[in-house]
C-alpha positions, 0 to 999 in steps of 0.5 A, a space after each residue: 500500500 502506498 504511504 501516500 494513500 489517504 482519505 480526507 475524512 480520516 486525515 487532514 493537512 498539518 496546516 489545516 489541523 493547526 487551524 482547527 486545533 484546541 484554541 477553543 479557549 476563553 477567559 470567561 467564567 461561563 465555560 465547562 471544564 475539560 479533564 486532561 483525560 479528554 484532551 486527546 483521543 485513544 491512540 491510533 483513532 485518527 487512522 479512522 474516519 471521525 469528527 475529531 481533529 487528527 492533531 489530538 491523536 498522539 499515537 500513544 496511550 493515555 498517560 494518567 496525571 498525578 497518582 498517589 496510591 490508594 490514599 488519593 482515590 479514597 481519602 478521608 474527610 480532611 483531603 477529599 475533593 474540593 477540600 484542603 489537600 485536594 490540590 485546588 488552587 486559591 481562587 478557583 470557582 465552585 465549578 472546579 471544586 471537584 478537581 482531584 489532581 491525584 486521581 489520574 485525571 489531572 487538572 482540568 482545563 477551561 473551555 475546550 471541546 474533546 479531542 482537540 475540537 472538531 476536525 477542519 472539515 466540520 468548521 469550514 477550514 478546507 477550501 474548495 478549488 485548486 491549491 488546497 484540494 477539492 474541498 472537504 472529504 474529497 482527497 483520495 488515493 486508492 493503493 494499487 494493491 486493493 482489489 475490487 469484488 464485483 459480488 459485494 461491490 466493494 474494494 478491499 485493501 490488504 492489511 497494513 501496519 501504519 507508521 505508528 505500528 497499528 494494523 489498519 484494515 480498509 475497504 471502500 465502496 465507490 458509486 456514481 450519481 446513478 448508484 452504480 458500483 465502481 471498481 475505483 475512485 474516478 474524480 469525474 464520475 464518482 459521487 459517493 464513497 463509503 469507507 470502513 476502517 478497522 484499527 488494532 494493535 498495542 503500544 507502550 509508553 514511558 513517562 519520559 516520552 523517549 521514542 527510543 524506548 517507546 516500544 521496548 518491553 520493560 515491565 519493571 519500569 516505573 511510570 509506564 503504560 501498555 495499551 491495547 486498542 481496537 477502533 472501527 469506523 463506517 463513513 459515507 460521503 455523497 455529492 462528490 461528482 462535478 456539478 453537485 452543489 453540496 456534500 452530505 456526510 454520515 457515519 459512525 466511529 468507535 474507539 476502545 483503549 485498554 491500559 495497564 501501567 504504573 504511575 507514581 508507585 501505583 499500579 493501575 488499569 484504565 479504559 478509554 472509550 470514544 463514540 462518534 456519530 455524524 448525521 446528515 451534515 450538509 456542506 454547500 459547495 462554493 468555489 475557491 473558499 471554505 464553507 461551514 456546514 449548513 445543517 446536520 449534527 455530530 454526537 460525540 461521547 467519551 468515557 474514561 475509567 481509572 482503577 488503582 490496584 486495590 482501590 475503587 474505580 473512578 469514571 468520568 464521561 462527557 457527551 457533546 451534541 453539535 448542531 449546524 444551522 448554516 450560520 457561523 455560530 455552532 450550537 454545542 450541548 455538553 453533558 459532563 458527569 451528569 451536568 449539562 450546559 448549552 454552549 456555542 462556538 463562533 467561527 472563525 474565532 472558534 471560541 467556546 462560550 457556555 450559558 
């Protein structure tokens, strides 16, 4: 498989990713707090099709924040969340009183969306026309090693190991405007692409982020984690053929990361799951400039559980319901650990503000 093979749903250019990455910050107090466990996505998830910004995939397992043994997970009345000894800084407001800087979830950050925010295709950061490609969800290069199956109407590609060491399985369906199956992508006639991608593998990470030891088997090392991942996605883009005035995107993706490790003298396990559903996102086609989706929605959910050896599990979860209405103000309903806030992102500043 060619190293250059890519589909724009899963991968964007570095420049575009930087435009869309986590600058969704605000100085105001009317924001929700984001745990560090949700700042990135499960390792290898960017190889799939999903709405998360690819820049949030470090290619490495989640490494919990400060952990101090069982005392940090089940502390007495003099050191519980929001009390003296919890690590809460002077002057932090009530929204942050449940911060526990020694539970593995780390200090919270104000005003962010999960996983680096929305990918550039969903916020009008990819232009139509020459120079940047052919607009959102259009870049495609089918490897010559893939084969068309006339019975299923799909193009199946051989498994490959990507540059981060994960095994990637892909299959595609191409159709023209009349719905007829095609053996390959044709820029002149292909109107619909469906991509099914499966990613799996293991990864070891040390606290010092030393790439030389990143994949070393070192079970006795302190502050190290080993993760097993399995991700899958099924995305469809319509409206790719010349003459179409809009593109429609639908798809689902899920990620699962199981982690075993040691942190600050404490052995632990962790599980991080992410789910993503894109429903009827419509992107109007306008030559020579990017466009914001005019309708549709994205539903994203992440759940992280950290369990210290001999201690009780602690779980945090968050859901983001994102709705497009054709304006530069994107509605975001955020529910985190049972608390819901209605928020907006105003483009191009990408600033998250909540009620």
